[in-house]
TIVO-98746 format. One record per residue (C-alpha): residue number from 1; residue in three letters; x, y, z. Coordinates in pm, 1 decimal. Layout:
BEGIN
site koldo=NUM, rodren=ALA, xx=X, yy=Y, zz=Z
...
END
This chain:
BEGIN
site koldo=1, rodren=UNK, xx=-882.7, yy=902.3, zz=-416.8
site koldo=2, rodren=UNK, xx=-997.2, yy=1276.2, zz=-383.3
site koldo=3, rodren=UNK, xx=-746.0, yy=1465.1, zz=-497.5
site koldo=4, rodren=UNK, xx=-736.6, yy=1808.4, zz=-355.5
site koldo=5, rodren=UNK, xx=-456.3, yy=2060.3, zz=-523.4
site koldo=6, rodren=UNK, xx=-268.0, yy=1932.3, zz=-880.4
site koldo=7, rodren=UNK, xx=27.2, yy=2151.1, zz=-988.4
site koldo=8, rodren=UNK, xx=302.2, yy=2054.6, zz=-1266.3
site koldo=9, rodren=UNK, xx=395.0, yy=1692.9, zz=-1110.4
site koldo=10, rodren=UNK, xx=282.1, yy=1780.2, zz=-784.4
site koldo=11, rodren=UNK, xx=-9.2, yy=1631.9, zz=-610.4
site koldo=12, rodren=UNK, xx=-210.0, yy=1642.5, zz=-319.8
site koldo=13, rodren=UNK, xx=-391.0, yy=1389.6, zz=-226.8
site koldo=14, rodren=UNK, xx=-721.4, yy=1322.8, zz=51.5
site koldo=15, rodren=UNK, xx=-717.1, yy=965.2, zz=120.0
site koldo=16, rodren=UNK, xx=-1009.9, yy=1013.2, zz=365.4
site koldo=17, rodren=UNK, xx=-1219.6, yy=1163.6, zz=123.4
site koldo=18, rodren=UNK, xx=-1148.7, yy=882.8, zz=-101.8
site koldo=19, rodren=UNK, xx=-1328.9, yy=646.8, zz=153.1
site koldo=20, rodren=UNK, xx=-1630.9, yy=847.5, zz=188.3
site koldo=21, rodren=UNK, xx=-1458.5, yy=958.1, zz=533.0
site koldo=22, rodren=UNK, xx=-1591.1, yy=615.4, zz=637.0
site koldo=23, rodren=UNK, xx=-1208.0, yy=561.1, zz=775.1
site koldo=24, rodren=UNK, xx=-1156.5, yy=678.9, zz=1153.1
site koldo=25, rodren=UNK, xx=-1009.8, yy=1014.5, zz=1112.4
site koldo=26, rodren=UNK, xx=-812.7, yy=942.3, zz=1448.2
site koldo=27, rodren=UNK, xx=-574.9, yy=694.9, zz=1230.7
site koldo=28, rodren=UNK, xx=-477.5, yy=986.9, zz=1015.9
site koldo=29, rodren=UNK, xx=-415.9, yy=1243.8, zz=1317.3
site koldo=30, rodren=UNK, xx=-76.6, yy=1275.4, zz=1236.4
site koldo=31, rodren=UNK, xx=22.7, yy=1649.4, zz=1377.8
site koldo=32, rodren=UNK, xx=360.7, yy=1620.8, zz=1402.2
site koldo=33, rodren=UNK, xx=678.8, yy=1480.8, zz=1308.1
site koldo=34, rodren=UNK, xx=769.1, yy=1093.8, zz=1318.9
site koldo=35, rodren=UNK, xx=1051.8, yy=1030.8, zz=1626.8
site koldo=36, rodren=UNK, xx=1111.8, yy=758.9, zz=1824.4
site koldo=37, rodren=UNK, xx=995.3, yy=696.1, zz=2203.6
site koldo=38, rodren=UNK, xx=1305.3, yy=678.2, zz=2343.5
site koldo=39, rodren=UNK, xx=1402.1, yy=1061.5, zz=2093.3
site koldo=40, rodren=UNK, xx=1039.1, yy=1212.4, zz=2204.7
site koldo=41, rodren=UNK, xx=1141.2, yy=1108.4, zz=2573.4
site koldo=42, rodren=UNK, xx=1466.3, yy=1323.4, zz=2587.3
site koldo=43, rodren=UNK, xx=1742.2, yy=1047.3, zz=2428.2
site koldo=44, rodren=UNK, xx=1848.0, yy=1293.5, zz=2104.8
site koldo=45, rodren=UNK, xx=2125.5, yy=1094.4, zz=1997.4
site koldo=46, rodren=UNK, xx=2315.7, yy=1205.7, zz=1682.7
site koldo=47, rodren=UNK, xx=2190.7, yy=1078.7, zz=1392.8
site koldo=48, rodren=UNK, xx=2399.2, yy=1094.7, zz=1012.2
site koldo=49, rodren=UNK, xx=2338.9, yy=1366.4, zz=803.2
site koldo=50, rodren=UNK, xx=2163.8, yy=1208.8, zz=439.7
site koldo=51, rodren=UNK, xx=2396.8, yy=1134.1, zz=156.9
site koldo=52, rodren=UNK, xx=2479.0, yy=1394.7, zz=-61.9
site koldo=53, rodren=UNK, xx=2331.6, yy=1224.4, zz=-367.7
site koldo=54, rodren=UNK, xx=1959.8, yy=1251.0, zz=-204.1
site koldo=55, rodren=UNK, xx=2019.3, yy=1605.8, zz=-98.4
site koldo=56, rodren=UNK, xx=1975.1, yy=1733.0, zz=-341.0
site koldo=57, rodren=UNK, xx=1657.5, yy=1599.8, zz=-456.3
site koldo=58, rodren=UNK, xx=1511.3, yy=1605.1, zz=-89.3
site koldo=59, rodren=UNK, xx=1514.1, yy=2028.6, zz=-149.6
site koldo=60, rodren=UNK, xx=1353.7, yy=2009.4, zz=-440.5
site koldo=61, rodren=UNK, xx=1054.9, yy=1772.8, zz=-309.4
site koldo=62, rodren=UNK, xx=1039.4, yy=2006.7, zz=4.4
site koldo=63, rodren=UNK, xx=990.4, yy=2346.6, zz=-180.8
site koldo=64, rodren=UNK, xx=692.1, yy=2161.9, zz=-384.8
site koldo=65, rodren=UNK, xx=454.8, yy=2173.6, zz=-104.4
site koldo=66, rodren=UNK, xx=502.1, yy=2517.0, zz=-31.0
site koldo=67, rodren=UNK, xx=247.8, yy=2629.6, zz=-276.7
site koldo=68, rodren=UNK, xx=-33.1, yy=2418.7, zz=-93.8
site koldo=69, rodren=UNK, xx=-305.1, yy=2615.9, zz=88.3
site koldo=70, rodren=UNK, xx=-488.9, yy=2309.8, zz=156.5
site koldo=71, rodren=UNK, xx=-266.9, yy=2194.8, zz=493.3
site koldo=72, rodren=UNK, xx=-416.6, yy=2340.9, zz=785.3
site koldo=73, rodren=UNK, xx=-217.5, yy=2632.2, zz=979.8
site koldo=74, rodren=UNK, xx=-169.4, yy=2461.8, zz=1294.9
site koldo=75, rodren=UNK, xx=70.5, yy=2425.5, zz=1577.6
site koldo=76, rodren=UNK, xx=268.5, yy=2097.4, zz=1599.5
site koldo=77, rodren=UNK, xx=103.5, yy=1882.2, zz=1907.6
site koldo=78, rodren=UNK, xx=403.1, yy=1780.5, zz=2067.5
site koldo=79, rodren=UNK, xx=268.8, yy=1451.7, zz=2187.2
site koldo=80, rodren=UNK, xx=421.4, yy=1226.3, zz=1951.3
site koldo=81, rodren=UNK, xx=104.2, yy=1141.7, zz=1786.6
site koldo=82, rodren=UNK, xx=-66.1, yy=975.1, zz=2084.9
site koldo=83, rodren=UNK, xx=-420.0, yy=953.2, zz=1937.4
site koldo=84, rodren=UNK, xx=-316.0, yy=829.0, zz=1576.9
site koldo=85, rodren=UNK, xx=-84.0, yy=587.7, zz=1732.5
site koldo=86, rodren=UNK, xx=-324.2, yy=418.6, zz=2007.5
site koldo=87, rodren=UNK, xx=-580.2, yy=357.8, zz=1738.8
site koldo=88, rodren=UNK, xx=-327.0, yy=185.6, zz=1506.9
site koldo=89, rodren=UNK, xx=-172.3, yy=-12.2, zz=1792.6
site koldo=90, rodren=UNK, xx=-517.2, yy=-131.7, zz=1850.9
site koldo=91, rodren=UNK, xx=-569.5, yy=-229.8, zz=1488.9
site koldo=92, rodren=UNK, xx=-244.0, yy=-404.9, zz=1497.2
site koldo=93, rodren=UNK, xx=-294.9, yy=-610.9, zz=1826.0
site koldo=94, rodren=UNK, xx=-692.1, yy=-707.1, zz=1776.2
site koldo=95, rodren=UNK, xx=-706.6, yy=-826.7, zz=1439.9
site koldo=96, rodren=UNK, xx=-554.0, yy=-1185.1, zz=1381.7
site koldo=97, rodren=UNK, xx=-702.0, yy=-1388.7, zz=1085.5
site koldo=98, rodren=UNK, xx=-567.9, yy=-1720.5, zz=1006.4
site koldo=99, rodren=UNK, xx=-456.4, yy=-1893.2, zz=665.8
site koldo=100, rodren=UNK, xx=-461.0, yy=-2248.5, zz=560.1
site koldo=101, rodren=UNK, xx=-363.7, yy=-2441.9, zz=230.3
site koldo=102, rodren=UNK, xx=-473.8, yy=-2281.4, zz=-49.0
site koldo=103, rodren=UNK, xx=-745.6, yy=-2379.7, zz=-322.3
site koldo=104, rodren=UNK, xx=-863.8, yy=-2205.1, zz=-647.1
site koldo=105, rodren=UNK, xx=-1227.4, yy=-2218.4, zz=-557.7
site koldo=106, rodren=UNK, xx=-1432.0, yy=-1898.0, zz=-552.9
site koldo=107, rodren=UNK, xx=-1690.9, yy=-1882.6, zz=-245.0
site koldo=108, rodren=UNK, xx=-1980.0, yy=-1598.7, zz=-298.9
site koldo=109, rodren=UNK, xx=-2027.3, yy=-1405.0, zz=11.1
site koldo=110, rodren=UNK, xx=-2383.6, yy=-1268.8, zz=163.5
site koldo=111, rodren=UNK, xx=-2465.6, yy=-1054.5, zz=419.2
site koldo=112, rodren=UNK, xx=-2473.8, yy=-1251.7, zz=713.1
site koldo=113, rodren=UNK, xx=-2140.4, yy=-1438.8, zz=607.8
site koldo=114, rodren=UNK, xx=-1928.5, yy=-1559.6, zz=898.1
site koldo=115, rodren=UNK, xx=-1501.5, yy=-1571.3, zz=858.5
site koldo=116, rodren=UNK, xx=-1568.2, yy=-1962.1, zz=912.1
site koldo=117, rodren=UNK, xx=-1731.3, yy=-2023.3, zz=664.8
site koldo=118, rodren=UNK, xx=-1399.1, yy=-1858.1, zz=410.6
site koldo=119, rodren=UNK, xx=-1232.6, yy=-2261.3, zz=558.1
site koldo=120, rodren=UNK, xx=-1358.5, yy=-2601.3, zz=429.8
site koldo=121, rodren=UNK, xx=-1297.2, yy=-2839.7, zz=726.9
site koldo=122, rodren=UNK, xx=-1000.5, yy=-2579.7, zz=846.2
site koldo=123, rodren=UNK, xx=-771.7, yy=-2665.5, zz=582.8
site koldo=124, rodren=UNK, xx=-844.3, yy=-2471.2, zz=305.8
site koldo=125, rodren=UNK, xx=-872.3, yy=-2112.6, zz=198.5
site koldo=126, rodren=UNK, xx=-1072.2, yy=-1981.9, zz=-49.0
site koldo=127, rodren=UNK, xx=-1073.4, yy=-1694.7, zz=-290.0
site koldo=128, rodren=UNK, xx=-1408.4, yy=-1473.1, zz=-153.3
site koldo=129, rodren=UNK, xx=-1596.7, yy=-1270.2, zz=-384.0
site koldo=130, rodren=UNK, xx=-1855.3, yy=-976.8, zz=-332.4
site koldo=131, rodren=UNK, xx=-1955.5, yy=-994.4, zz=-718.7
site koldo=132, rodren=UNK, xx=-2268.3, yy=-732.8, zz=-608.7
site koldo=133, rodren=UNK, xx=-2221.5, yy=-390.5, zz=-669.7
site koldo=134, rodren=UNK, xx=-2261.6, yy=-276.8, zz=-300.6
site koldo=135, rodren=UNK, xx=-2057.4, yy=-338.8, zz=38.1
site koldo=136, rodren=UNK, xx=-2107.2, yy=-643.8, zz=255.5
site koldo=137, rodren=UNK, xx=-2003.6, yy=-728.4, zz=618.9
site koldo=138, rodren=UNK, xx=-1808.8, yy=-1018.8, zz=666.1
site koldo=139, rodren=UNK, xx=-1831.2, yy=-1059.2, zz=1039.7
site koldo=140, rodren=UNK, xx=-1579.1, yy=-1304.0, zz=1313.9
site koldo=141, rodren=UNK, xx=-1632.1, yy=-1372.3, zz=1660.3
site koldo=142, rodren=UNK, xx=-1435.4, yy=-1076.2, zz=1719.6
site koldo=143, rodren=UNK, xx=-1439.0, yy=-781.2, zz=1448.8
site koldo=144, rodren=UNK, xx=-1666.3, yy=-727.7, zz=1139.8
site koldo=145, rodren=UNK, xx=-1494.0, yy=-648.1, zz=803.9
site koldo=146, rodren=UNK, xx=-1608.0, yy=-438.7, zz=529.5
site koldo=147, rodren=UNK, xx=-1605.8, yy=-637.2, zz=224.7
site koldo=148, rodren=UNK, xx=-1565.1, yy=-338.0, zz=-82.7
site koldo=149, rodren=UNK, xx=-1826.8, yy=-419.5, zz=-424.7
site koldo=150, rodren=UNK, xx=-1711.6, yy=-598.8, zz=-712.5
site koldo=151, rodren=UNK, xx=-1378.9, yy=-732.8, zz=-483.4
site koldo=152, rodren=UNK, xx=-1214.1, yy=-1066.6, zz=-449.8
site koldo=153, rodren=UNK, xx=-986.1, yy=-1137.2, zz=-189.5
site koldo=154, rodren=UNK, xx=-738.9, yy=-1452.9, zz=-38.7
site koldo=155, rodren=UNK, xx=-567.1, yy=-1483.8, zz=264.9
site koldo=156, rodren=UNK, xx=-231.8, yy=-1664.5, zz=180.6
site koldo=157, rodren=UNK, xx=93.9, yy=-1627.9, zz=-14.6
site koldo=158, rodren=UNK, xx=90.7, yy=-1406.9, zz=-251.6
site koldo=159, rodren=UNK, xx=203.5, yy=-1697.2, zz=-538.8
site koldo=160, rodren=UNK, xx=-92.1, yy=-1879.8, zz=-481.8
site koldo=161, rodren=UNK, xx=-205.1, yy=-1647.1, zz=-789.8
site koldo=162, rodren=UNK, xx=-30.6, yy=-1858.7, zz=-973.3
site koldo=163, rodren=UNK, xx=-293.1, yy=-2137.5, zz=-986.4
site koldo=164, rodren=UNK, xx=-587.5, yy=-1908.7, zz=-967.5
site koldo=165, rodren=UNK, xx=-508.2, yy=-1681.9, zz=-1256.8
site koldo=166, rodren=UNK, xx=-426.0, yy=-2072.1, zz=-1437.9
site koldo=167, rodren=UNK, xx=-744.7, yy=-2198.1, zz=-1318.1
site koldo=168, rodren=UNK, xx=-957.7, yy=-1965.8, zz=-1411.3
site koldo=169, rodren=UNK, xx=-766.4, yy=-1827.5, zz=-1689.9
site koldo=170, rodren=UNK, xx=-742.5, yy=-1473.6, zz=-1583.7
site koldo=171, rodren=UNK, xx=-563.8, yy=-1161.3, zz=-1664.1
site koldo=172, rodren=UNK, xx=-491.4, yy=-854.6, zz=-1491.1
site koldo=173, rodren=UNK, xx=-435.0, yy=-541.0, zz=-1614.8
site koldo=174, rodren=UNK, xx=-326.1, yy=-337.6, zz=-1351.9
site koldo=175, rodren=UNK, xx=-111.0, yy=-515.1, zz=-1057.7
site koldo=176, rodren=UNK, xx=48.4, yy=-273.0, zz=-759.4
site koldo=177, rodren=UNK, xx=299.7, yy=-457.5, zz=-495.9
site koldo=178, rodren=UNK, xx=402.1, yy=-348.4, zz=-191.6
site koldo=179, rodren=UNK, xx=628.8, yy=-624.7, zz=-90.9
site koldo=180, rodren=UNK, xx=787.1, yy=-618.6, zz=308.6
site koldo=181, rodren=UNK, xx=1107.1, yy=-577.6, zz=185.6
site koldo=182, rodren=UNK, xx=1365.3, yy=-724.8, zz=457.9
site koldo=183, rodren=UNK, xx=1694.9, yy=-544.1, zz=538.1
site koldo=184, rodren=UNK, xx=2002.3, yy=-722.6, zz=574.8
site koldo=185, rodren=UNK, xx=1994.0, yy=-798.0, zz=930.3
site koldo=186, rodren=UNK, xx=1700.9, yy=-1012.6, zz=874.1
site koldo=187, rodren=UNK, xx=1835.3, yy=-1167.3, zz=593.0
site koldo=188, rodren=UNK, xx=2152.0, yy=-1246.9, zz=816.9
site koldo=189, rodren=UNK, xx=1951.3, yy=-1450.3, zz=1059.3
site koldo=190, rodren=UNK, xx=1745.6, yy=-1662.0, zz=810.1
site koldo=191, rodren=UNK, xx=1411.0, yy=-1648.2, zz=1030.2
site koldo=192, rodren=UNK, xx=1193.8, yy=-1604.3, zz=711.1
site koldo=193, rodren=UNK, xx=1151.6, yy=-1678.4, zz=381.0
site koldo=194, rodren=UNK, xx=1232.5, yy=-1386.8, zz=212.7
site koldo=195, rodren=UNK, xx=1001.8, yy=-1193.8, zz=22.3
site koldo=196, rodren=UNK, xx=1237.3, yy=-1186.0, zz=-250.4
site koldo=197, rodren=UNK, xx=1233.8, yy=-1539.1, zz=-242.5
site koldo=198, rodren=UNK, xx=828.2, yy=-1540.5, zz=-304.7
site koldo=199, rodren=UNK, xx=917.9, yy=-1267.2, zz=-587.7
site koldo=200, rodren=UNK, xx=1155.8, yy=-1502.5, zz=-745.0
site koldo=201, rodren=UNK, xx=811.6, yy=-1790.3, zz=-781.6
site koldo=202, rodren=UNK, xx=597.9, yy=-1524.0, zz=-863.1
site koldo=203, rodren=UNK, xx=498.6, yy=-1607.2, zz=-1245.1
site koldo=204, rodren=UNK, xx=367.3, yy=-1262.8, zz=-1334.9
site koldo=205, rodren=UNK, xx=407.4, yy=-1285.0, zz=-1695.9
site koldo=206, rodren=UNK, xx=200.6, yy=-1501.8, zz=-1693.6
site koldo=207, rodren=UNK, xx=-101.6, yy=-1357.8, zz=-1573.5
site koldo=208, rodren=UNK, xx=-98.2, yy=-982.6, zz=-1739.5
site koldo=209, rodren=UNK, xx=-231.4, yy=-874.0, zz=-2036.7
site koldo=210, rodren=UNK, xx=-22.1, yy=-682.4, zz=-2336.5
site koldo=211, rodren=UNK, xx=-66.8, yy=-393.6, zz=-2177.2
site koldo=212, rodren=UNK, xx=-65.9, yy=-437.5, zz=-1790.0
site koldo=213, rodren=UNK, xx=98.1, yy=-123.9, zz=-1573.2
site koldo=214, rodren=UNK, xx=282.4, yy=-300.7, zz=-1275.5
site koldo=215, rodren=UNK, xx=357.0, yy=-76.4, zz=-969.4
site koldo=216, rodren=UNK, xx=592.6, yy=-198.7, zz=-689.1
site koldo=217, rodren=UNK, xx=650.7, yy=-15.4, zz=-384.5
site koldo=218, rodren=UNK, xx=1022.3, yy=10.5, zz=-275.4
site koldo=219, rodren=UNK, xx=1194.6, yy=116.7, zz=7.6
site koldo=220, rodren=UNK, xx=1539.3, yy=344.6, zz=65.8
site koldo=221, rodren=UNK, xx=1732.8, yy=25.0, zz=94.8
site koldo=222, rodren=UNK, xx=2076.8, yy=110.7, zz=-122.1
site koldo=223, rodren=UNK, xx=2028.4, yy=-184.5, zz=-411.1
site koldo=224, rodren=UNK, xx=1673.7, yy=-217.3, zz=-390.2
site koldo=225, rodren=UNK, xx=1567.0, yy=-83.6, zz=-730.7
site koldo=226, rodren=UNK, xx=1848.2, yy=-293.8, zz=-912.6
site koldo=227, rodren=UNK, xx=1686.6, yy=-613.9, zz=-732.4
site koldo=228, rodren=UNK, xx=1369.9, yy=-507.8, zz=-852.8
site koldo=229, rodren=UNK, xx=1499.7, yy=-439.5, zz=-1209.3
site koldo=230, rodren=UNK, xx=1596.0, yy=-748.1, zz=-1193.8
site koldo=231, rodren=UNK, xx=1252.7, yy=-931.6, zz=-1178.9
site koldo=232, rodren=UNK, xx=1093.5, yy=-689.8, zz=-1406.9
site koldo=233, rodren=UNK, xx=1337.7, yy=-785.1, zz=-1685.1
site koldo=234, rodren=UNK, xx=1215.6, yy=-1160.4, zz=-1595.7
site koldo=235, rodren=UNK, xx=893.8, yy=-1088.6, zz=-1655.7
site koldo=236, rodren=UNK, xx=947.3, yy=-905.5, zz=-1958.8
site koldo=237, rodren=UNK, xx=881.1, yy=-525.2, zz=-1822.8
site koldo=238, rodren=UNK, xx=1067.8, yy=-227.3, zz=-1849.4
site koldo=239, rodren=UNK, xx=999.9, yy=91.5, zz=-1625.0
site koldo=240, rodren=UNK, xx=838.0, yy=375.7, zz=-1771.5
site koldo=241, rodren=UNK, xx=809.5, yy=581.1, zz=-1464.9
site koldo=242, rodren=UNK, xx=936.3, yy=650.7, zz=-1067.6
site koldo=243, rodren=UNK, xx=653.4, yy=826.4, zz=-837.8
site koldo=244, rodren=UNK, xx=757.7, yy=970.4, zz=-508.2
site koldo=245, rodren=UNK, xx=468.9, yy=927.6, zz=-215.9
site koldo=246, rodren=UNK, xx=590.2, yy=1246.2, zz=7.6
site koldo=247, rodren=UNK, xx=445.4, yy=1185.5, zz=342.1
site koldo=248, rodren=UNK, xx=320.4, yy=1485.4, zz=560.1
site koldo=249, rodren=UNK, xx=177.3, yy=1612.1, zz=876.7
site koldo=250, rodren=UNK, xx=-182.8, yy=1771.8, zz=921.4
site koldo=251, rodren=UNK, xx=5.3, yy=2138.7, zz=851.8
site koldo=252, rodren=UNK, xx=172.5, yy=2000.5, zz=536.4
site koldo=253, rodren=UNK, xx=534.0, yy=1941.8, zz=755.9
site koldo=254, rodren=UNK, xx=701.9, yy=1605.0, zz=611.1
site koldo=255, rodren=UNK, xx=665.7, yy=1341.9, zz=864.9
site koldo=256, rodren=UNK, xx=1119.3, yy=1331.0, zz=899.6
site koldo=257, rodren=UNK, xx=1366.9, yy=1569.9, zz=883.0
site koldo=258, rodren=UNK, xx=1528.3, yy=1602.6, zz=530.0
site koldo=259, rodren=UNK, xx=1857.7, yy=1705.1, zz=691.3
site koldo=260, rodren=UNK, xx=1846.2, yy=1468.4, zz=967.4
site koldo=261, rodren=UNK, xx=1843.6, yy=1135.1, zz=875.9
site koldo=262, rodren=UNK, xx=1959.8, yy=898.5, zz=578.2
site koldo=263, rodren=UNK, xx=1768.8, yy=602.8, zz=725.5
site koldo=264, rodren=UNK, xx=1440.4, yy=749.7, zz=785.5
site koldo=265, rodren=UNK, xx=1298.5, yy=974.8, zz=519.2
site koldo=266, rodren=UNK, xx=966.2, yy=1139.5, zz=436.2
site koldo=267, rodren=UNK, xx=917.8, yy=1002.7, zz=90.6
site koldo=268, rodren=UNK, xx=870.1, yy=664.3, zz=-36.5
site koldo=269, rodren=UNK, xx=870.2, yy=516.8, zz=-453.3
site koldo=270, rodren=UNK, xx=678.6, yy=356.1, zz=-636.1
site koldo=271, rodren=UNK, xx=841.6, yy=206.4, zz=-964.9
site koldo=272, rodren=UNK, xx=596.5, yy=165.6, zz=-1301.4
site koldo=273, rodren=UNK, xx=678.6, yy=-79.1, zz=-1519.2
site koldo=274, rodren=UNK, xx=443.0, yy=-230.6, zz=-1822.7
site koldo=275, rodren=UNK, xx=499.2, yy=-471.9, zz=-2116.4
site koldo=276, rodren=UNK, xx=805.7, yy=-431.1, zz=-2375.4
site koldo=277, rodren=UNK, xx=685.9, yy=-259.6, zz=-2677.1
site koldo=278, rodren=UNK, xx=384.1, yy=-150.1, zz=-2507.8
site koldo=279, rodren=UNK, xx=227.3, yy=184.4, zz=-2663.8
site koldo=280, rodren=UNK, xx=-19.0, yy=246.0, zz=-2389.5
site koldo=281, rodren=UNK, xx=179.6, yy=399.5, zz=-2169.3
site koldo=282, rodren=UNK, xx=344.3, yy=624.6, zz=-2405.2
site koldo=283, rodren=UNK, xx=244.1, yy=916.9, zz=-2214.9
site koldo=284, rodren=UNK, xx=290.2, yy=793.2, zz=-1843.4
site koldo=285, rodren=UNK, xx=432.2, yy=1058.6, zz=-1599.8
site koldo=286, rodren=UNK, xx=798.2, yy=925.0, zz=-1535.5
site koldo=287, rodren=UNK, xx=837.8, yy=1145.7, zz=-1263.5
site koldo=288, rodren=UNK, xx=545.0, yy=1294.6, zz=-1001.7
site koldo=289, rodren=UNK, xx=550.6, yy=1367.7, zz=-649.7
site koldo=290, rodren=UNK, xx=186.3, yy=1321.5, zz=-457.7
site koldo=291, rodren=UNK, xx=172.2, yy=1409.0, zz=-80.2
site koldo=292, rodren=UNK, xx=-82.7, yy=1301.8, zz=216.1
site koldo=293, rodren=UNK, xx=-102.7, yy=1283.1, zz=541.5
site koldo=294, rodren=UNK, xx=17.9, yy=875.0, zz=630.3
site koldo=295, rodren=UNK, xx=-216.7, yy=632.6, zz=825.3
site koldo=296, rodren=UNK, xx=-72.4, yy=557.9, zz=1153.0
site koldo=297, rodren=UNK, xx=-69.5, yy=181.8, zz=1062.6
site koldo=298, rodren=UNK, xx=297.7, yy=111.0, zz=963.9
site koldo=299, rodren=UNK, xx=348.2, yy=25.2, zz=593.1
site koldo=300, rodren=UNK, xx=5.4, yy=146.7, zz=478.5
site koldo=301, rodren=UNK, xx=22.9, yy=319.5, zz=162.9
site koldo=302, rodren=UNK, xx=-210.9, yy=536.6, zz=-43.3
site koldo=303, rodren=UNK, xx=-476.4, yy=354.8, zz=-284.7
site koldo=304, rodren=UNK, xx=-263.4, yy=499.2, zz=-596.0
site koldo=305, rodren=UNK, xx=-582.3, yy=376.3, zz=-867.2
site koldo=306, rodren=UNK, xx=-718.6, yy=705.0, zz=-754.3
site koldo=307, rodren=UNK, xx=-402.3, yy=898.5, zz=-910.6
site koldo=308, rodren=UNK, xx=-419.2, yy=677.0, zz=-1238.3
site koldo=309, rodren=UNK, xx=-785.0, yy=696.6, zz=-1282.2
site koldo=310, rodren=UNK, xx=-755.9, yy=1090.0, zz=-1257.5
site koldo=311, rodren=UNK, xx=-503.5, yy=1093.1, zz=-1492.5
site koldo=312, rodren=UNK, xx=-752.1, yy=893.2, zz=-1718.6
site koldo=313, rodren=UNK, xx=-663.9, yy=526.4, zz=-1704.4
site koldo=314, rodren=UNK, xx=-923.0, yy=294.6, zz=-1639.1
site koldo=315, rodren=UNK, xx=-890.9, yy=-99.7, zz=-1563.8
site koldo=316, rodren=UNK, xx=-1094.3, yy=-379.9, zz=-1576.7
site koldo=317, rodren=UNK, xx=-916.7, yy=-636.3, zz=-1377.7
site koldo=318, rodren=UNK, xx=-661.3, yy=-477.6, zz=-1156.0
site koldo=319, rodren=UNK, xx=-490.6, yy=-668.9, zz=-859.1
site koldo=320, rodren=UNK, xx=-253.9, yy=-606.3, zz=-543.0
site koldo=321, rodren=UNK, xx=-43.2, yy=-808.8, zz=-405.2
site koldo=322, rodren=UNK, xx=96.7, yy=-754.3, zz=-25.3
site koldo=323, rodren=UNK, xx=-256.0, yy=-687.2, zz=50.8
site koldo=324, rodren=UNK, xx=-342.2, yy=-532.5, zz=375.7
site koldo=325, rodren=UNK, xx=-665.8, yy=-379.3, zz=279.7
site koldo=326, rodren=UNK, xx=-964.6, yy=-415.8, zz=14.2
site koldo=327, rodren=UNK, xx=-1047.3, yy=-196.9, zz=-284.2
site koldo=328, rodren=UNK, xx=-1371.7, yy=-180.1, zz=-512.6
site koldo=329, rodren=UNK, xx=-1304.0, yy=-406.1, zz=-849.2
site koldo=330, rodren=UNK, xx=-977.4, yy=-543.6, zz=-734.4
site koldo=331, rodren=UNK, xx=-836.9, yy=-877.5, zz=-679.2
site koldo=332, rodren=UNK, xx=-659.1, yy=-878.8, zz=-308.8
site koldo=333, rodren=UNK, xx=-374.8, yy=-1127.1, zz=-208.8
site koldo=334, rodren=UNK, xx=-151.2, yy=-1136.6, zz=91.4
site koldo=335, rodren=UNK, xx=-143.2, yy=-1288.9, zz=492.3
site koldo=336, rodren=UNK, xx=-344.3, yy=-947.4, zz=597.9
site koldo=337, rodren=UNK, xx=-613.6, yy=-850.7, zz=328.4
site koldo=338, rodren=UNK, xx=-863.3, yy=-803.0, zz=558.9
site koldo=339, rodren=UNK, xx=-644.9, yy=-572.0, zz=854.2
site koldo=340, rodren=UNK, xx=-744.4, yy=-239.4, zz=740.3
site koldo=341, rodren=UNK, xx=-1094.1, yy=-345.8, zz=689.0
site koldo=342, rodren=UNK, xx=-1234.2, yy=-433.9, zz=1010.7
site koldo=343, rodren=UNK, xx=-1431.8, yy=-198.2, zz=1255.8
site koldo=344, rodren=UNK, xx=-1181.2, yy=-98.3, zz=1416.1
site koldo=345, rodren=UNK, xx=-1061.8, yy=115.0, zz=1090.0
site koldo=346, rodren=UNK, xx=-1403.0, yy=201.1, zz=969.3
site koldo=347, rodren=UNK, xx=-1733.9, yy=389.7, zz=1131.4
site koldo=348, rodren=UNK, xx=-2059.9, yy=239.6, zz=1123.3
site koldo=349, rodren=UNK, xx=-1983.2, yy=-115.9, zz=1055.4
END
């Protein structure tokens, strides 16, 4: 992560720089605040005010960004971030990757690997590894995908990591997870297997080191933090920090108005935990606000590894669950780990 400015408990990061400016910059052309299409078209429905308990916290966060000279002083463009949204839509509509019955085999890719090689008779999904120190290109009939150096990925349910880690006797020292937390209306419909059920089946405590750092992104849904705490307790983990990612436009304005909505907030939380009685993270920041321009692809999070490295923490075997992109040296698993690795996202591949 390219950290462009730092202050006490506040950091500004540039995700494009972290990826060597190889990503298509239009995906980060967030020039105005986020509004729905109907609102942008003139449907100015009244919104409920935010809960009083959050108001003071949000005011404090919004003041932090005032010191920065990084963001461009530019007039807000009144097109509802059309260029960025169109680019993101193209990514989401074009890249469709299949998954199948999982296995524990590791398949090494070379410079001319085709996506069909990930499957054995179209029924098994291997773990795909690039063990070289340079990126490789994986092709499909429609797209080309950038596979970072020393990375492993798997297309499938995150619980596939249970058997994989046991079979290969692997323990991870960093775990980052961004579960698709579902709201109550989706739960009532019972149309999906809830991610809470998936987490219930995840044997996280069996695949981590004694000093593992675990980070879970959570939404602002009421009661969600308590649900996560139950899972962490089951895995013998204790919370050591709660950071906030403040999403801003290219001119440094929060992407949602702090004062107008309790449902659409311009920040998200990541909860950090570590194993009980671990001493490694005694000086880990309990609170931190980091700010960046978000990618227009919904739910994408900036790679937190850059901040952790800047704080002096290094990891030998990091893992990302519910992955939607790949990182060097990481093992990544989810139904969409290649979503943001294609030629629709990266230039020149």
